C-alpha positions in Angstrom: 18.6 3.3 2.5 16.0 0.6 3.4 13.7 0.3 0.4 11.8 -2.9 1.4 11.6 -5.4 4.3 10.3 -9.0 4.4 9.4 -10.7 7.6 6.7 -12.2 9.7 3.9 -9.9 10.8 3.8 -10.2 14.6 1.3 -7.5 15.7 -0.8 -4.6 14.5 -1.8 -1.8 16.9 -3.2 1.5 16.0 -1.1 3.1 13.2 1.9 0.7 13.6 2.9 -2.9 13.3 5.8 -5.1 14.4 7.6 -7.2 11.8 10.0 -10.0 12.8 13.0 -9.9 10.5 15.5 -12.6 11.6 16.5 -11.7 15.2 15.1 -8.2 14.9 11.6 -6.9 15.6 11.0 -3.9 13.4 8.4 -1.2 14.2 6.7 0.3 11.2 4.1 3.0 10.7 1.4 2.2 8.1 -1.4 4.1 6.3 -4.8 4.0 8.0 -6.4 2.2 5.0 -4.2 -0.8 5.4 -4.8 -1.4 9.2 -8.0 -3.5 8.9 -6.4 -5.7 6.3 -3.2 -6.2 8.2 -5.0 -7.1 11.4 -6.2 -10.2 9.6 -2.8 -11.1 8.4 -0.9 -11.5 11.7 1.5 -14.5 11.4 2.0 -14.2 7.7 5.2 -13.5 5.9 4.9 -10.2 4.2 6.9 -7.6 2.2 6.7 -3.9 2.9 8.0 -1.2 0.7 9.5 1.4 3.0 10.3 5.0 3.5 12.6 6.2 6.3 12.1 9.7 7.7 13.1 11.7 10.8 10.6 13.2 13.2 11.4 16.1 15.5 12.8 19.6 15.6 16.6 19.6 15.4 16.7 23.4 14.7 14.8 24.0 18.0 17.2 21.9 20.0 15.0 18.8 20.1 16.0 15.4 19.0 15.2 13.6 15.8 13.5 10.2 16.0 13.8 7.8 13.0 10.4 6.5 11.7 10.0 3.7 9.2 6.8 3.8 7.1 5.7 0.6 5.3 3.4 0.1 2.3 2.0 -3.2 0.9 2.3 -2.0 -2.7 5.1 -0.1 -4.5 2.5 2.3 -6.1 1.2 3.3 -2.7 4.7 4.2 -1.7 5.1 6.3 -4.8 1.8 8.0 -4.3 2.6 8.8 -0.7 5.9 10.4 -1.7 4.0 12.7 -4.0 1.2 13.4 -1.4 3.7 14.6 1.2 5.1 17.2 -1.2 2.0 19.3 -0.6 2.9 22.1 1.9 1.5 21.3 5.3 1.2 17.5 4.8 4.0 15.7 6.6 4.3 11.9 6.8 2.5 11.6 10.1 -0.5 13.6 8.9 -0.5 11.8 5.5 -0.7 8.3 7.2 -3.7 9.4 9.3 -5.4 11.0 6.3 -5.2 8.0 4.0 -8.2 6.1 5.3 -9.0 5.1 1.8 -6.7 3.3 -0.7 -4.3 5.5 -2.5 -6.0 4.9 -5.8 -9.3 6.3 -4.5 -7.6 9.4 -3.1 -5.7 9.9 -6.4 -8.9 9.6 -8.3 -10.5 12.3 -6.1 -7.5 14.6 -6.7 -7.6 14.1 -10.5 -11.4 14.8 -10.6 -10.9 17.8 -8.2 -13.3 16.3 -5.7 -12.6 18.5 -2.7 -15.7 17.2 -0.9 -14.1 13.7 -0.8 -10.8 15.1 0.3 -12.3 17.1 3.1 -13.7 13.8 4.4 -10.2 12.6 5.1 -9.0 13.1 8.7 -7.0 16.3 9.3 -7.8 17.7 5.8 -9.8 20.9 5.9 -11.3 22.8 2.9 -8.3 25.0 2.4 -5.9 22.0 2.5 -8.1 20.0 0.1 -8.0 22.9 -2.4 -4.2 23.1 -2.0 -3.9 19.3 -2.6 -5.9 19.7 -5.8 -3.9 22.7 -6.9 -0.6 21.1 -6.4 -1.3 17.5 -7.4 -4.0 17.4 -10.0 -2.5 16.2 -13.3 0.4 14.5 -11.4 -1.3 11.4 -9.9 -3.3 10.2 -12.8 -1.4 6.9 -13.0 -2.6 6.0 -9.5 -6.2 7.1 -10.2 -6.3 4.8 -13.2 -5.3 1.9 -11.0 -8.3 2.7 -8.8 -10.7 2.5 -11.7 -9.2 -0.7 -12.9 -9.7 -2.4 -9.6 -6.8 -1.6 -7.3 -6.2 -3.9 -4.4 -8.1 -2.9 -1.3 -9.5 -4.6 1.7 -12.9 -5.4 0.1 -11.4 -6.9 -3.1 -8.5 -8.6 -1.4 -10.2 -10.1 1.6 -6.7 -10.8 3.1 -3.1 -9.7 2.6 -0.9 -11.4 0.1 2.2 -13.0 1.4 5.7 -12.6 -0.2 5.3 -15.6 -2.5 1.9 -14.4 -3.8 3.2 -10.9 -4.3 6.1 -12.2 -6.3 3.7 -14.3 -8.4 1.5 -11.3 -9.1 4.5 -9.1 -10.0 5.7 -11.8 -12.4 2.4 -11.8 -14.3 2.3 -8.0 -14.3 5.8 -8.0 -15.9 4.3 -10.3 -18.6 1.7 -7.7 -19.4 -1.2 -8.7 -17.1 -3.1 -6.0 -15.3 -2.6 -6.2 -11.5 -6.3 -6.6 -10.9 -6.4 -9.5 -13.4 -3.3 -11.1 -11.9 -4.9 -11.0 -8.4 -8.0 -12.6 -9.8 -5.9 -15.3 -11.4 -4.1 -15.8 -8.1 -7.5 -16.3 -6.3 -8.5 -18.9 -8.9 -5.2 -20.7 -8.6 -5.5 -20.9 -4.8 -9.1 -22.1 -5.1 -8.0 -24.8 -7.5 -4.9 -25.9 -5.6 -4.3 -24.6 -2.1 -1.0 -26.5 -1.7 1.1 -24.3 -4.0 4.1 -23.3 -1.9 6.5 -21.6 -4.3 6.4 -18.6 -6.6 7.2 -20.8 -9.6 4.3 -23.2 -8.8 1.9 -20.3 -8.3 2.9 -18.6 -11.6 2.5 -21.9 -13.6 -1.0 -22.4 -12.1 -2.0 -18.7 -12.7 -0.8 -19.0 -16.3 -2.9 -22.1 -16.7 -5.9 -20.3 -15.3 -5.3 -17.6 -17.8 -5.9 -20.0 -20.7 -9.2 -21.0 -19.2 -10.5 -17.7 -18.0 -13.9 -17.8 -16.2 
């Protein structure tokens, strides 16, 4: 099973992108909320956390087409996996519905805000009520991330490349909140734009942590 792919982002069109991985050009579907951010990241090396599913109707005699779905953050992938457990929400519908970051959608589910959910594409009132009934109380960890400042297009301003993601993950493992680690990354980049390795970035981010603004 393919759990993650790293490569150069070559193009973004509609709900899908093309990622150059060695001699291969991989097509990947992405959540609607990530599209604007990714359009500004073409040419960067990026890591996507992936899910492989098959689309079609084998029982009805039709063929099955493999589809690879990519997420910038592991938590978005985990939320997506819970979201598609709701009856009537398949991967394709979920990708179109998620026009807001996963943390915001999870927050709406936990607060039983069906009005917010009805505002998502392809989610009617009955489906919104079903989502709340099936998922409320099960996605709190993602909603908490939204309150704490989860990464989104407004806060990020651009996509993180693989080295930056590794540096952020390292600080998170050391007990830093992701939002704070991203802030430290921004400060490290502002102070020194020539940091080319994960180790160099982590050292500078840790130094920034001792002189927090």
